[in-house]
C-alpha positions as CSV (number, residue, x, y, z in Angstrom):
1,M,-11.0,-90.4,-59.2
2,N,-10.5,-93.8,-60.2
3,E,-8.2,-93.0,-63.2
4,L,-6.5,-90.4,-61.5
5,L,-5.6,-92.7,-58.8
6,K,-4.5,-95.4,-61.3
7,S,-2.2,-92.8,-63.1
8,K,-0.7,-91.8,-59.5
9,I,0.3,-95.5,-58.8
10,R,1.5,-96.1,-62.3
11,E,4.0,-93.3,-61.8
12,A,4.7,-94.4,-58.2
13,F,5.4,-97.9,-59.6
14,S,7.9,-96.7,-62.2
15,S,9.4,-94.6,-59.4
16,V,9.7,-97.4,-56.7
17,L,10.7,-100.4,-59.5
18,P,14.3,-99.3,-59.9
19,I,15.7,-99.4,-56.4
20,T,13.7,-102.8,-55.9
21,V,15.3,-104.2,-58.9
22,I,18.7,-102.8,-57.6
23,V,18.3,-104.6,-54.3
24,L,17.0,-107.7,-55.9
25,V,19.7,-108.1,-58.1
26,L,22.4,-107.5,-55.3
27,S,20.5,-110.0,-53.2
28,V,21.1,-112.8,-55.8
29,V,24.6,-111.7,-56.9
30,W,26.5,-110.4,-53.8
31,V,24.5,-110.2,-50.8
32,P,22.4,-113.6,-50.2
33,L,19.3,-112.7,-48.2
34,P,17.1,-115.2,-46.4
35,T,13.8,-115.9,-48.4
36,S,11.9,-114.3,-45.6
37,T,14.0,-111.3,-45.6
38,L,13.4,-110.9,-49.2
39,V,9.8,-111.6,-48.9
40,M,9.3,-108.8,-46.5
41,F,11.2,-106.5,-48.9
42,I,9.0,-107.3,-51.7
43,A,5.8,-106.5,-49.5
44,G,7.4,-103.3,-48.4
45,A,8.0,-102.4,-52.0
46,A,4.3,-103.1,-52.6
47,L,3.2,-100.9,-49.9
48,L,5.6,-98.1,-51.1
49,I,3.9,-97.9,-54.4
50,A,0.4,-98.0,-53.4
51,G,1.1,-95.5,-50.4
52,M,2.9,-93.0,-52.8
53,G,0.1,-93.2,-55.5
54,I,-2.4,-92.5,-52.7
55,F,-0.4,-90.0,-50.8
56,T,0.1,-87.9,-53.9
57,L,-3.2,-87.9,-55.0
58,G,-4.1,-86.7,-51.4
59,V,-1.6,-84.0,-51.7
60,D,-2.8,-82.6,-55.0
61,M,-6.3,-82.5,-53.4
62,S,-5.7,-81.0,-49.9
63,M,-2.3,-79.8,-48.9
64,L,-1.5,-77.8,-52.2
65,P,-4.6,-75.9,-52.4
66,M,-4.6,-75.4,-48.5
67,G,-1.2,-74.1,-48.8
68,Q,-1.7,-71.9,-51.2
69,D,-4.8,-70.4,-50.0
70,I,-3.0,-69.8,-46.5
71,G,-0.2,-68.1,-48.3
72,E,-2.6,-65.9,-50.4
73,Q,-4.3,-64.8,-47.3
74,F,-1.1,-63.7,-45.9
75,T,-1.3,-60.7,-48.5
76,L,-4.6,-59.4,-47.2
77,I,-3.3,-59.0,-43.2
78,K,-2.4,-55.6,-42.9
79,Q,0.0,-55.9,-39.6
80,L,3.3,-57.5,-40.6
81,A,4.2,-58.3,-37.2
82,L,1.0,-60.7,-37.2
83,V,2.1,-62.1,-40.5
84,F,5.6,-63.0,-39.3
85,A,4.0,-64.5,-36.0
86,V,1.8,-66.6,-38.0
87,S,4.5,-67.7,-40.1
88,F,6.7,-68.9,-36.9
89,G,4.1,-70.6,-35.4
90,M,2.9,-72.9,-38.5
91,G,6.5,-73.5,-39.2
92,A,7.6,-74.8,-36.0
93,L,4.2,-76.5,-35.5
94,I,4.5,-78.7,-38.8
95,T,8.1,-79.5,-38.0
96,I,7.8,-81.0,-34.2
97,A,6.3,-84.2,-35.4
98,E,8.0,-84.8,-38.7
99,P,8.7,-88.5,-38.6
100,D,12.4,-88.2,-40.1
101,L,13.1,-85.6,-37.4
102,Q,12.4,-88.3,-34.6
103,V,14.9,-90.8,-36.2
104,L,17.6,-88.0,-36.0
105,A,16.9,-87.0,-32.4
106,E,16.7,-91.0,-31.2
107,S,20.4,-91.2,-32.6
108,V,21.7,-88.2,-30.4
109,T,21.8,-89.7,-26.8
110,S,23.5,-86.6,-25.2
111,I,20.7,-84.1,-25.9
112,P,17.0,-84.8,-24.7
113,N,14.7,-85.4,-27.7
114,F,12.3,-82.7,-26.9
115,M,15.2,-80.4,-26.7
116,L,16.8,-81.0,-30.1
117,I,13.4,-81.2,-31.5
118,G,12.3,-78.2,-30.3
119,T,15.6,-76.2,-31.5
120,V,14.8,-77.7,-34.9
121,A,11.2,-76.3,-34.8
122,V,12.3,-72.9,-33.6
123,G,14.8,-72.6,-36.5
124,V,12.2,-73.5,-38.9
125,G,9.9,-71.2,-37.4
126,V,12.1,-68.1,-37.8
127,F,13.3,-69.1,-41.2
128,M,9.7,-69.3,-42.3
129,A,9.0,-66.0,-41.1
130,V,12.3,-64.8,-43.1
131,S,10.9,-66.3,-46.1
132,V,7.6,-64.7,-46.1
133,A,9.6,-61.3,-45.3
134,R,11.6,-62.0,-48.5
135,V,8.7,-61.9,-50.5
136,F,6.7,-59.1,-48.8
137,F,10.1,-56.8,-49.2
138,N,11.3,-58.4,-52.5
139,I,14.5,-59.4,-51.3
140,P,16.9,-61.4,-53.7
141,L,17.0,-65.1,-52.6
142,S,20.7,-65.2,-53.2
143,Y,21.6,-62.4,-50.7
144,L,19.8,-64.2,-48.0
145,L,21.3,-67.4,-48.8
146,I,24.8,-66.1,-48.9
147,G,24.4,-64.2,-45.8
148,F,23.1,-67.1,-43.9
149,Y,25.6,-69.7,-45.2
150,V,28.5,-67.2,-44.3
151,L,27.0,-67.3,-40.9
152,L,26.6,-70.9,-40.9
153,F,30.1,-71.9,-41.8
154,G,31.3,-69.3,-39.2
155,L,29.4,-71.1,-36.6
156,S,30.7,-74.5,-37.6
157,V,34.1,-73.6,-36.4
158,F,33.2,-73.7,-32.7
159,V,30.8,-76.9,-33.1
160,P,32.3,-80.2,-31.8
161,K,33.3,-82.3,-35.1
162,E,31.5,-85.4,-33.9
163,F,28.3,-83.1,-34.1
164,L,28.9,-81.3,-37.0
165,S,27.6,-83.9,-39.6
166,I,24.5,-84.1,-37.3
167,A,23.9,-80.6,-37.5
168,F,24.2,-80.3,-41.2
169,D,21.8,-83.7,-41.5
170,S,19.1,-81.7,-39.3
171,G,18.5,-79.3,-42.1
172,G,17.5,-82.4,-44.6
173,V,15.3,-84.4,-42.4
174,T,12.9,-81.5,-41.4
175,T,11.9,-81.0,-45.0
176,G,9.9,-84.3,-45.2
177,P,6.8,-85.5,-47.0
178,I,4.4,-83.5,-44.9
179,T,6.0,-80.1,-44.7
180,V,7.5,-79.8,-48.3
181,P,3.9,-79.8,-50.1
182,F,2.7,-77.5,-47.8
183,I,5.5,-75.0,-47.6
184,L,6.2,-75.3,-51.2
185,A,2.4,-74.6,-51.9
186,M,2.3,-71.7,-49.2
187,G,5.3,-70.0,-51.0
188,K,3.5,-70.2,-54.4
189,G,0.3,-68.8,-53.2
190,L,2.0,-65.8,-51.4
191,A,4.2,-64.9,-54.4
192,Q,1.0,-65.1,-57.0
193,A,-1.0,-62.9,-54.3
194,R,1.6,-60.4,-54.0
195,G,2.1,-60.4,-57.9
196,G,4.8,-58.4,-59.8
197,S,7.5,-59.3,-62.2
198,D,9.3,-61.6,-59.8
199,T,5.9,-64.0,-59.2
200,Q,7.8,-66.8,-60.7
201,D,11.0,-66.0,-59.0
202,N,9.4,-65.9,-55.5
203,S,7.1,-68.8,-56.0
204,F,10.3,-71.1,-54.8
205,G,13.0,-70.7,-52.1
206,T,10.9,-71.3,-48.8
207,V,12.0,-74.6,-48.5
208,A,15.9,-73.4,-48.8
209,L,15.5,-71.1,-46.1
210,C,13.7,-73.6,-44.0
211,S,16.7,-75.9,-44.5
212,V,18.9,-73.4,-43.4
213,G,17.3,-72.3,-40.2
214,P,17.6,-76.1,-38.3
215,I,21.1,-76.0,-39.2
216,I,21.9,-72.8,-37.3
217,M,20.0,-73.3,-34.5
218,V,21.1,-77.1,-34.1
219,M,24.9,-75.6,-34.2
220,I,24.3,-73.2,-31.5
221,L,22.8,-75.9,-29.4
222,G,25.9,-78.0,-30.2
223,I,28.1,-75.3,-28.9
224,L,26.2,-75.1,-25.6
225,Y,25.7,-79.1,-25.0
226,D,29.1,-80.1,-26.6
227,P,27.5,-83.6,-27.3
228,Q,29.9,-86.4,-28.0
229,D,28.1,-89.4,-28.4
230,A,25.3,-90.9,-30.6
231,V,23.9,-94.4,-31.1
232,Y,22.8,-96.4,-33.8
233,E,22.1,-100.2,-34.0
234,L,21.3,-102.0,-37.2
235,A,17.6,-102.8,-37.5
236,E,16.8,-106.4,-36.6
237,L,15.9,-108.6,-39.4
238,H,12.4,-110.0,-39.3
239,V,12.1,-113.7,-39.5
240,V,8.9,-114.9,-41.0
241,D,7.9,-118.4,-41.9
242,T,4.7,-118.0,-43.7
243,T,2.8,-115.4,-45.5
244,R,0.6,-114.9,-42.4
245,D,3.8,-113.8,-40.5
246,V,4.5,-111.3,-43.3
247,A,1.1,-109.8,-42.9
248,R,1.3,-110.0,-39.2
249,T,4.6,-108.3,-39.0
250,F,3.4,-105.6,-41.3
251,V,0.0,-105.0,-39.0
252,E,1.9,-104.9,-35.6
253,A,4.2,-102.1,-37.2
254,T,1.1,-100.1,-38.3
255,P,0.1,-98.7,-35.1
256,A,3.0,-96.9,-34.5
257,V,3.6,-95.5,-37.7
258,L,-0.4,-94.3,-37.5
259,R,0.5,-92.2,-34.4
260,E,3.4,-90.8,-36.1
261,V,1.5,-89.6,-39.1
262,A,-1.6,-88.3,-37.1
263,V,0.7,-86.2,-35.1
264,A,2.4,-84.9,-38.2
265,V,-0.9,-84.2,-40.1
266,L,-3.1,-83.1,-37.2
267,P,-1.5,-79.7,-36.9
268,I,-1.9,-78.7,-40.5
269,V,-5.5,-80.0,-40.3
270,A,-6.0,-77.9,-37.5
271,A,-4.3,-74.7,-38.9
272,F,-6.9,-75.2,-42.0
273,F,-9.7,-75.3,-40.1
274,I,-8.9,-72.2,-38.2
275,F,-8.4,-70.5,-41.6
276,Q,-11.7,-71.8,-42.9
277,L,-13.4,-70.5,-39.7
278,L,-11.8,-67.0,-40.2
279,T,-12.1,-66.5,-43.9
280,K,-15.3,-68.9,-44.8
281,K,-13.0,-69.1,-48.2
282,H,-14.4,-72.7,-49.3
283,T,-17.7,-73.9,-50.0
284,K,-19.4,-77.1,-48.4
285,R,-18.2,-78.9,-51.6
286,Q,-14.8,-77.7,-51.7
287,L,-14.4,-78.5,-48.0
288,L,-15.4,-82.1,-48.7
289,K,-12.9,-82.6,-51.4
290,I,-10.0,-81.2,-49.1
291,C,-11.3,-83.5,-46.3
292,V,-11.1,-86.5,-48.4
293,G,-7.8,-85.4,-49.6
294,F,-6.7,-85.2,-46.1
295,G,-7.9,-88.8,-45.9
296,Y,-6.0,-90.1,-48.8
297,T,-2.8,-88.1,-47.7
298,F,-3.1,-89.8,-44.2
299,V,-3.8,-93.5,-45.6
300,G,-1.1,-92.8,-48.1
301,L,1.7,-91.8,-45.9
302,V,1.0,-94.6,-43.4
303,M,1.2,-97.1,-46.1
304,F,4.4,-95.8,-47.3
305,L,6.0,-95.3,-44.0
306,T,5.0,-98.9,-42.9
307,G,6.6,-100.1,-46.2
308,V,9.5,-98.4,-45.7
309,K,10.4,-98.9,-41.8
310,T,9.4,-102.6,-42.0
311,G,10.5,-103.7,-45.5
312,F,13.3,-101.4,-46.5
313,L,14.8,-100.2,-43.0
314,H,16.9,-103.2,-42.3
315,M,18.1,-103.6,-46.1
316,G,20.2,-100.5,-46.2
317,G,22.2,-101.5,-43.3
318,L,22.6,-105.1,-44.5
319,I,23.5,-104.4,-48.0
320,G,26.1,-101.7,-46.7
321,S,27.7,-103.8,-44.2
322,E,28.0,-106.8,-46.3
323,I,29.6,-105.1,-49.1
324,A,31.9,-102.9,-46.9
325,G,33.3,-106.1,-45.2
326,S,34.0,-107.7,-48.5
327,E,37.3,-107.4,-50.4
328,L,35.5,-105.5,-53.1
329,K,34.7,-102.6,-50.6
330,W,35.7,-99.9,-52.8
331,L,32.6,-100.7,-55.2
332,L,30.6,-99.2,-52.6
333,I,31.2,-95.8,-54.5
334,P,29.7,-96.7,-57.9
335,L,27.1,-98.7,-56.1
336,G,26.0,-95.8,-54.0
337,M,26.0,-93.7,-57.1
338,L,23.8,-95.9,-58.8
339,I,21.3,-96.6,-56.0
340,G,21.5,-92.5,-55.3
341,Y,20.4,-92.1,-58.8
342,F,17.1,-94.0,-58.5
343,I,16.3,-93.9,-55.1
344,V,15.3,-90.1,-55.3
345,L,12.7,-91.3,-57.6
346,A,10.9,-93.0,-54.5
347,E,10.9,-89.6,-52.5
348,P,7.0,-88.3,-52.4
349,A,8.1,-84.6,-52.1
350,V,10.2,-84.8,-55.0
351,H,7.2,-85.6,-57.4
352,V,5.0,-82.5,-55.6
353,L,8.3,-80.3,-56.6
354,N,8.4,-81.7,-60.3
355,N,5.0,-80.7,-60.8
356,Q,5.0,-77.3,-59.3
357,V,8.0,-76.7,-61.3
358,E,6.3,-77.4,-64.6
359,E,3.0,-75.6,-63.5
360,V,4.6,-72.4,-62.3
361,S,6.7,-72.1,-65.5
362,G,3.9,-73.0,-67.7
363,G,5.7,-75.9,-69.3
364,A,9.0,-74.2,-69.9
365,I,10.8,-76.3,-67.2
366,S,9.7,-79.8,-67.7
367,A,9.4,-82.2,-64.6
368,K,11.6,-84.9,-66.3
369,A,14.6,-82.5,-66.8
370,V,14.4,-81.4,-63.1
371,Q,13.9,-85.0,-62.2
372,T,17.0,-86.1,-64.1
373,S,18.9,-83.2,-62.6
374,L,17.9,-84.2,-59.1
375,S,19.0,-87.9,-59.7
376,V,22.4,-87.0,-61.2
377,G,22.9,-84.7,-58.0
378,V,22.0,-87.5,-55.6
379,A,24.2,-90.1,-57.3
380,I,27.2,-87.6,-57.0
381,S,26.3,-87.0,-53.2
382,L,25.9,-90.9,-52.5
383,G,29.7,-91.5,-54.4
384,I,30.9,-88.9,-52.1
385,A,29.3,-90.2,-49.0
386,M,30.9,-93.6,-49.7
387,L,34.3,-92.3,-50.3
388,R,34.0,-90.6,-47.0
389,V,33.0,-93.9,-45.5
390,L,35.9,-95.7,-47.0
391,T,38.6,-93.0,-46.2
392,G,37.3,-91.0,-43.3
393,I,37.7,-87.4,-45.1
394,S,36.2,-84.7,-43.3
395,I,33.1,-83.4,-44.7
396,Y,34.3,-80.1,-44.7
397,W,36.4,-80.7,-47.7
398,F,33.0,-81.3,-49.6
399,L,30.7,-78.9,-48.0
400,I,32.7,-75.6,-48.3
401,P,33.4,-76.0,-51.8
402,G,30.2,-77.3,-52.7
403,Y,28.1,-74.6,-51.0
404,A,30.7,-71.9,-52.7
405,I,30.1,-73.1,-56.0
406,S,26.3,-73.3,-55.6
407,L,26.1,-69.7,-54.0
408,A,28.4,-68.4,-56.8
409,M,26.4,-69.8,-59.4
410,T,23.4,-67.8,-58.2
411,F,24.9,-64.7,-59.7
412,F,24.9,-66.5,-63.5
413,V,21.4,-68.2,-63.7
414,P,17.9,-67.1,-63.5
415,K,16.4,-66.4,-60.1
416,T,13.8,-69.0,-60.7
417,F,16.3,-71.6,-60.9
418,T,18.0,-70.6,-57.8
419,G,14.9,-71.0,-55.8
420,I,14.0,-74.3,-57.3
421,A,17.7,-75.5,-56.8
422,F,17.9,-74.6,-53.1
423,D,14.5,-76.1,-52.6
424,S,15.3,-79.2,-54.4
425,G,18.1,-79.9,-51.8
426,G,15.6,-80.3,-48.9
427,V,13.1,-82.0,-50.7
428,A,15.7,-84.7,-52.2
429,S,16.4,-85.8,-48.5
430,G,13.3,-87.4,-47.5
431,P,12.3,-90.7,-46.0
432,M,14.0,-92.7,-48.2
433,T,17.6,-90.9,-47.4
434,S,16.8,-91.2,-43.4
435,T,15.5,-95.0,-43.6
436,F,17.6,-96.5,-46.4
437,L,20.5,-94.4,-47.0
438,L,21.6,-93.5,-43.9
439,P,21.3,-97.1,-42.3
440,F,23.3,-98.0,-45.6
441,A,26.1,-95.5,-44.8
442,M,26.3,-96.8,-40.9
443,G,26.2,-100.3,-41.8
444,A,29.0,-99.7,-44.2
445,C,31.1,-97.6,-41.8
446,E,30.7,-99.9,-39.2
447,A,31.9,-102.8,-41.4
448,A,34.8,-100.6,-42.5
449,G,36.0,-99.8,-39.1
450,G,35.2,-96.0,-39.3
451,N,33.8,-93.6,-37.2
452,V,29.9,-93.4,-37.4
453,L,29.7,-89.9,-36.0
454,T,32.1,-88.4,-38.2
455,D,32.0,-90.3,-41.3
456,A,28.5,-91.9,-41.9
457,F,26.3,-89.1,-40.5
458,G,26.5,-86.4,-43.0
459,I,24.9,-88.5,-46.1
460,V,21.8,-86.2,-45.7
461,A,23.6,-83.1,-45.8
462,M,25.4,-84.3,-48.9
463,V,22.1,-85.5,-50.4
464,A,20.9,-81.9,-49.7
465,M,23.9,-80.2,-51.2
466,T,24.5,-81.5,-54.8
467,P,21.3,-81.0,-56.3
468,L,21.6,-77.3,-55.8
469,I,24.6,-77.4,-58.1
470,A,23.0,-79.9,-60.6
471,L,19.9,-78.0,-61.1
472,Q,21.7,-74.5,-61.3
473,V,23.7,-76.2,-64.1
474,L,20.1,-77.2,-65.5
475,G,19.3,-73.4,-65.2
476,F,22.5,-72.5,-67.3
477,I,21.9,-75.1,-70.2
478,Y,18.0,-73.7,-70.1
479,T,19.4,-70.1,-70.6
480,R,22.1,-70.7,-73.0
481,N,19.5,-72.9,-75.1
482,A,16.9,-70.2,-74.9
483,Q,19.4,-67.6,-76.0
484,L,20.7,-69.8,-78.9
485,A,16.9,-70.1,-80.1
486,A,16.4,-66.4,-80.0
487,K,19.6,-66.0,-82.1
488,G,18.5,-68.5,-84.5
489,E,14.9,-66.8,-84.9
490,E,16.7,-63.5,-85.3
491,Q,18.8,-65.0,-88.2
492,E,15.9,-66.4,-90.0
493,V,14.1,-63.0,-89.7
494,L,17.4,-61.6,-91.1
495,E,17.6,-64.0,-94.0
496,T,14.1,-63.7,-94.8
497,G,14.4,-60.0,-94.9
498,L,17.6,-60.3,-97.3
499,A,15.7,-62.7,-99.6
500,L,12.5,-59.9,-99.6
501,E,15.1,-57.4,-100.5
502,E,16.6,-59.4,-103.4
503,D,13.1,-59.7,-104.9
504,I,12.5,-56.1,-104.5
505,D,15.8,-55.3,-106.4
506,D,14.6,-57.6,-109.2
507,I,11.6,-55.9,-109.6
508,V,13.2,-52.3,-109.6
509,E,15.7,-53.7,-112.0
510,Y,13.0,-54.7,-114.4
511,D,14.0,-53.6,-117.8
512,I,11.0,-51.8,-119.6
513,S,12.6,-52.0,-122.9
514,D,11.6,-55.6,-123.3
515,I,8.0,-54.5,-123.5
516,D,6.4,-54.5,-127.1
517,F,4.5,-51.3,-126.7
518,T,2.5,-52.1,-129.8
519,E,0.5,-54.6,-127.7
520,V,-0.3,-52.2,-125.0
521,A,-3.9,-50.7,-125.7
522,D,-3.8,-47.8,-123.4
523,I,-1.4,-45.3,-122.8
524,E,-2.1,-45.3,-119.0
525,D,-0.8,-48.6,-118.8
526,I,2.5,-47.4,-120.4
527,D,2.6,-44.5,-117.7
528,E,2.0,-46.9,-114.8
529,L,5.2,-49.2,-115.9
530,E,7.5,-46.5,-116.4
531,L,6.2,-45.1,-112.7
532,R,6.7,-48.5,-111.5
533,R,10.2,-48.7,-113.2
């Protein structure tokens, strides 16, 4: 266990280090920071590393096997109506307390928090049931995605422009560090239990559909309520004088995070124990391991979110506002791309997706290839987001062609890559996006004199969109390389066959006249040679 935990922490260190170094370099050469602020940031980075390592270990021990077991159990229920009802309930339940969703709800003052959160939860619940139905009835994921995105963009015409970006952002914030591992594992378990030739293809796509539902539901809510305002204030910088003040600041921030994580984790824990009471599937030893895994998951996520909210939260807004307020504000675009490339490495759920892709594909699709594609996609999305902040270009000019391209590509890449790509959009937009990138865009937008509602909101939607294209491009390259390798093997076999044929011709053309028959002792040998000729 200790070695496994060390391995997870080393992986987390390599993931968090790049974005930490970028911020530190910026603080020296461009955005001078008070020493106390820098110390808080470094302490937050340390908590991120430890928290991510502990969290991912806990997910491997508890969330993944639990989600997979529940997915497998769905196939044993005879009444489909009950399956869909349970799917809806679990989807809604695990969404209600998602920490990222709380941040979004608090930014929209014209709609009560409970109403916005409830609307998003209903959207996730409905589309969780849809994703289960897709596997049961073997419906191609691309058909569902095309139909729902056509509906989505049709509804968007009637949504107030001030609320449009918020509606698209809601699809990204619902798939956080708690929901993603569970949903991914449940989809995998359901697909494997159903079996068939499409098992690998059906293992992915659940997160994709659960990201569409909230957008549609929040759009409907926006049409009914016509909200016009949202609020955002840059987080106050923590002023500390001593290392004791640093420790006290983090300790004081912990109780609120504890409550958030407890409310988020408890519904899943309750669902698991109900599942265990009904099925008696796990032995006492297995139950103990899963309970220990829940403990790791809880502690790791508390540490991670405390580090993010206390050490990282104000940094994004501060850096964005300082750069956008300078004469070199156009450098926001390449800087945003650089930050986007590396910050996705620090999303806990990304590692869960990468490992599951490698496992389901039997190593044919490497975690490193998926990670690189995600980084490229998020880098492009941050470049576009900063362009919008500086110019005020409508998000429509990017979302419509972006989704059109990604949906069209579903007909040219393997189905497995379609599911992975659309899942990755929800996975990439996690807590680092909502607590660092969103403040970064808002701080830059305020400093540049833009409209926060229309220009800064939408960054989560952009982060969720570009990986769809990047991962499908990876799928196209993967398929092309596989075809070339197959052709190479065919050519090698053909060349080997030609060489063998030439050897046979040489034997057939062997001239018997060159043999000195006086040295042949037995006439039967001569007959054999003539026969061979």
